[in-house]
C-alpha positions as protocol buffer text, in pm:
chain_id: "A"
residue {
  index: 1
  type: MET
  ca { x: 565 y: 2931 z: 1117 }
}
residue {
  index: 2
  type: LYS
  ca { x: 586 y: 3270 z: 1085 }
}
residue {
  index: 3
  type: ASP
  ca { x: 930 y: 3434 z: 1178 }
}
residue {
  index: 4
  type: ASN
  ca { x: 862 y: 3715 z: 1421 }
}
residue {
  index: 5
  type: CYS
  ca { x: 543 y: 3540 z: 1606 }
}
residue {
  index: 6
  type: LEU
  ca { x: 591 y: 3483 z: 1923 }
}
residue {
  index: 7
  type: PHE
  ca { x: 390 y: 3154 z: 1982 }
}
residue {
  index: 8
  type: CYS
  ca { x: 613 y: 3030 z: 1591 }
}
residue {
  index: 9
  type: LYS
  ca { x: 884 y: 3021 z: 1820 }
}
residue {
  index: 10
  type: ILE
  ca { x: 786 y: 2881 z: 2125 }
}
residue {
  index: 11
  type: LEU
  ca { x: 648 y: 2560 z: 1900 }
}
residue {
  index: 12
  type: GLU
  ca { x: 1003 y: 2559 z: 1748 }
}
residue {
  index: 13
  type: LYS
  ca { x: 1146 y: 2588 z: 2111 }
}
residue {
  index: 14
  type: LYS
  ca { x: 1336 y: 2883 z: 2006 }
}
residue {
  index: 15
  type: ILE
  ca { x: 1159 y: 3075 z: 2345 }
}
residue {
  index: 16
  type: PRO
  ca { x: 1129 y: 2847 z: 2617 }
}
residue {
  index: 17
  type: ALA
  ca { x: 726 y: 2709 z: 2783 }
}
residue {
  index: 18
  type: ASP
  ca { x: 608 y: 2575 z: 3080 }
}
residue {
  index: 19
  type: ILE
  ca { x: 454 y: 2321 z: 2866 }
}
residue {
  index: 20
  type: VAL
  ca { x: 152 y: 2106 z: 2989 }
}
residue {
  index: 21
  type: PHE
  ca { x: 23 y: 1983 z: 2702 }
}
residue {
  index: 22
  type: GLU
  ca { x: 133 y: 1844 z: 2306 }
}
residue {
  index: 23
  type: ASN
  ca { x: -19 y: 1672 z: 2033 }
}
residue {
  index: 24
  type: GLU
  ca { x: -26 y: 1652 z: 1654 }
}
residue {
  index: 25
  type: ASP
  ca { x: -231 y: 1965 z: 1595 }
}
residue {
  index: 26
  type: CYS
  ca { x: -115 y: 2190 z: 1885 }
}
residue {
  index: 27
  type: LEU
  ca { x: 71 y: 2310 z: 2245 }
}
residue {
  index: 28
  type: GLY
  ca { x: -50 y: 2348 z: 2577 }
}
residue {
  index: 29
  type: PHE
  ca { x: 155 y: 2628 z: 2787 }
}
residue {
  index: 30
  type: LYS
  ca { x: 95 y: 2797 z: 3100 }
}
residue {
  index: 31
  type: ASP
  ca { x: 23 y: 3200 z: 2979 }
}
residue {
  index: 32
  type: ILE
  ca { x: 336 y: 3391 z: 3152 }
}
residue {
  index: 33
  type: ASN
  ca { x: 53 y: 3645 z: 3270 }
}
residue {
  index: 34
  type: PRO
  ca { x: -244 y: 3452 z: 3435 }
}
residue {
  index: 35
  type: VAL
  ca { x: -562 y: 3607 z: 3510 }
}
residue {
  index: 36
  type: ALA
  ca { x: -639 y: 3311 z: 3762 }
}
residue {
  index: 37
  type: PRO
  ca { x: -530 y: 3038 z: 3939 }
}
residue {
  index: 38
  type: LYS
  ca { x: -469 y: 2828 z: 3597 }
}
residue {
  index: 39
  type: HIS
  ca { x: -446 y: 2960 z: 3307 }
}
residue {
  index: 40
  type: ILE
  ca { x: -321 y: 2776 z: 3018 }
}
residue {
  index: 41
  type: LEU
  ca { x: -270 y: 2834 z: 2688 }
}
residue {
  index: 42
  type: PHE
  ca { x: -354 y: 2634 z: 2359 }
}
residue {
  index: 43
  type: ILE
  ca { x: -230 y: 2748 z: 2066 }
}
residue {
  index: 44
  type: PRO
  ca { x: -224 y: 2499 z: 1687 }
}
residue {
  index: 45
  type: LYS
  ca { x: 100 y: 2439 z: 1553 }
}
residue {
  index: 46
  type: LYS
  ca { x: -26 y: 2600 z: 1241 }
}
residue {
  index: 47
  type: HIS
  ca { x: 61 y: 2978 z: 1253 }
}
residue {
  index: 48
  type: ILE
  ca { x: -311 y: 3131 z: 1202 }
}
residue {
  index: 49
  type: GLU
  ca { x: -321 y: 3447 z: 1306 }
}
residue {
  index: 50
  type: SER
  ca { x: -675 y: 3470 z: 1442 }
}
residue {
  index: 51
  type: LEU
  ca { x: -1019 y: 3319 z: 1432 }
}
residue {
  index: 52
  type: ASP
  ca { x: -1133 y: 3588 z: 1172 }
}
residue {
  index: 53
  type: ARG
  ca { x: -865 y: 3444 z: 888 }
}
residue {
  index: 54
  type: ALA
  ca { x: -930 y: 3078 z: 976 }
}
residue {
  index: 55
  type: GLU
  ca { x: -1076 y: 2909 z: 708 }
}
residue {
  index: 56
  type: SER
  ca { x: -1234 y: 2597 z: 642 }
}
residue {
  index: 57
  type: GLU
  ca { x: -973 y: 2388 z: 588 }
}
residue {
  index: 58
  type: ASP
  ca { x: -925 y: 2483 z: 962 }
}
residue {
  index: 59
  type: SER
  ca { x: -1210 y: 2375 z: 1093 }
}
residue {
  index: 60
  type: ALA
  ca { x: -1126 y: 1990 z: 1177 }
}
residue {
  index: 61
  type: MET
  ca { x: -775 y: 2139 z: 1360 }
}
residue {
  index: 62
  type: LEU
  ca { x: -963 y: 2414 z: 1569 }
}
residue {
  index: 63
  type: GLY
  ca { x: -1227 y: 2173 z: 1681 }
}
residue {
  index: 64
  type: ARG
  ca { x: -954 y: 1936 z: 1773 }
}
residue {
  index: 65
  type: ILE
  ca { x: -798 y: 2215 z: 2002 }
}
residue {
  index: 66
  type: LEU
  ca { x: -1079 y: 2223 z: 2202 }
}
residue {
  index: 67
  type: ILE
  ca { x: -1116 y: 1859 z: 2256 }
}
residue {
  index: 68
  type: SER
  ca { x: -751 y: 1918 z: 2355 }
}
residue {
  index: 69
  type: ALA
  ca { x: -883 y: 2181 z: 2650 }
}
residue {
  index: 70
  type: SER
  ca { x: -1106 y: 2017 z: 2781 }
}
residue {
  index: 71
  type: GLU
  ca { x: -911 y: 1646 z: 2766 }
}
residue {
  index: 72
  type: TYR
  ca { x: -677 y: 1838 z: 2954 }
}
residue {
  index: 73
  type: ALA
  ca { x: -957 y: 1979 z: 3224 }
}
residue {
  index: 74
  type: ARG
  ca { x: -1086 y: 1697 z: 3293 }
}
residue {
  index: 75
  type: LYS
  ca { x: -720 y: 1539 z: 3299 }
}
residue {
  index: 76
  type: THR
  ca { x: -631 y: 1742 z: 3529 }
}
residue {
  index: 77
  type: GLY
  ca { x: -924 y: 1815 z: 3769 }
}
residue {
  index: 78
  type: LEU
  ca { x: -978 y: 2184 z: 3588 }
}
residue {
  index: 79
  type: ASN
  ca { x: -1361 y: 2080 z: 3526 }
}
residue {
  index: 80
  type: ASP
  ca { x: -1433 y: 1947 z: 3846 }
}
residue {
  index: 81
  type: ASN
  ca { x: -1568 y: 2362 z: 3950 }
}
residue {
  index: 82
  type: GLY
  ca { x: -1633 y: 2443 z: 3581 }
}
residue {
  index: 83
  type: TYR
  ca { x: -1386 y: 2653 z: 3372 }
}
residue {
  index: 84
  type: ARG
  ca { x: -1374 y: 2949 z: 3127 }
}
residue {
  index: 85
  type: LEU
  ca { x: -1225 y: 2886 z: 2722 }
}
residue {
  index: 86
  type: VAL
  ca { x: -1156 y: 3232 z: 2537 }
}
residue {
  index: 87
  type: ASN
  ca { x: -1057 y: 3359 z: 2251 }
}
residue {
  index: 88
  type: ASN
  ca { x: -958 y: 3696 z: 2166 }
}
residue {
  index: 89
  type: MET
  ca { x: -1040 y: 3856 z: 1797 }
}
residue {
  index: 90
  type: GLY
  ca { x: -845 y: 4167 z: 1731 }
}
residue {
  index: 91
  type: LYS
  ca { x: -696 y: 4459 z: 1949 }
}
residue {
  index: 92
  type: ASP
  ca { x: -1010 y: 4582 z: 2050 }
}
residue {
  index: 93
  type: ALA
  ca { x: -1100 y: 4256 z: 2216 }
}
residue {
  index: 94
  type: GLY
  ca { x: -788 y: 4218 z: 2389 }
}
residue {
  index: 95
  type: GLN
  ca { x: -559 y: 3971 z: 2133 }
}
residue {
  index: 96
  type: THR
  ca { x: -174 y: 4070 z: 2187 }
}
residue {
  index: 97
  type: VAL
  ca { x: 7 y: 3803 z: 1973 }
}
residue {
  index: 98
  type: PHE
  ca { x: -132 y: 3754 z: 1690 }
}
residue {
  index: 99
  type: HIS
  ca { x: -162 y: 3343 z: 1621 }
}
residue {
  index: 100
  type: ILE
  ca { x: -480 y: 3267 z: 1751 }
}
residue {
  index: 101
  type: HIS
  ca { x: -489 y: 3096 z: 2061 }
}
residue {
  index: 102
  type: PHE
  ca { x: -728 y: 2973 z: 2372 }
}
residue {
  index: 103
  type: HIS
  ca { x: -715 y: 3103 z: 2724 }
}
residue {
  index: 104
  type: LEU
  ca { x: -861 y: 2799 z: 2933 }
}
residue {
  index: 105
  type: LEU
  ca { x: -946 y: 2961 z: 3233 }
}
residue {
  index: 106
  type: ALA
  ca { x: -1010 y: 2764 z: 3612 }
}
residue {
  index: 107
  type: GLY
  ca { x: -940 y: 2808 z: 4030 }
}
residue {
  index: 108
  type: ARG
  ca { x: -1167 y: 3065 z: 4046 }
}
residue {
  index: 109
  type: SER
  ca { x: -1533 y: 3221 z: 4007 }
}
residue {
  index: 110
  type: PHE
  ca { x: -1566 y: 3424 z: 3695 }
}
residue {
  index: 111
  type: ALA
  ca { x: -1794 y: 3710 z: 3655 }
}
residue {
  index: 112
  type: TRP
  ca { x: -2083 y: 3732 z: 3327 }
}
residue {
  index: 113
  type: PRO
  ca { x: -2089 y: 3915 z: 3115 }
}
residue {
  index: 114
  type: PRO
  ca { x: -1713 y: 3942 z: 3057 }
}
residue {
  index: 115
  type: GLY
  ca { x: -1485 y: 4242 z: 3046 }
}
């Protein structure tokens, strides 16, 4: 855990969050500034600054987080019409919290290309 990381503080329950999913690898909670009717953040319990900072030893855990997001989508019916899973890497891509996380977005149609 990193002392000044917002998401680490959520993991440590020092900052409240509307948690909707948790397992040994990750935590899923509602985004406080949603950009879709359903907007859930999935974060690893291990502090990794960004996808660019992940190492090969993190690959299995990161894969399990993707499966966890998919599992959550199936259990809540978000997969019925589809969803988008997004990871922003770096400030120019829109990363504002430097603890790797995945946005699960659903509940509306999305355009392509994004951005």
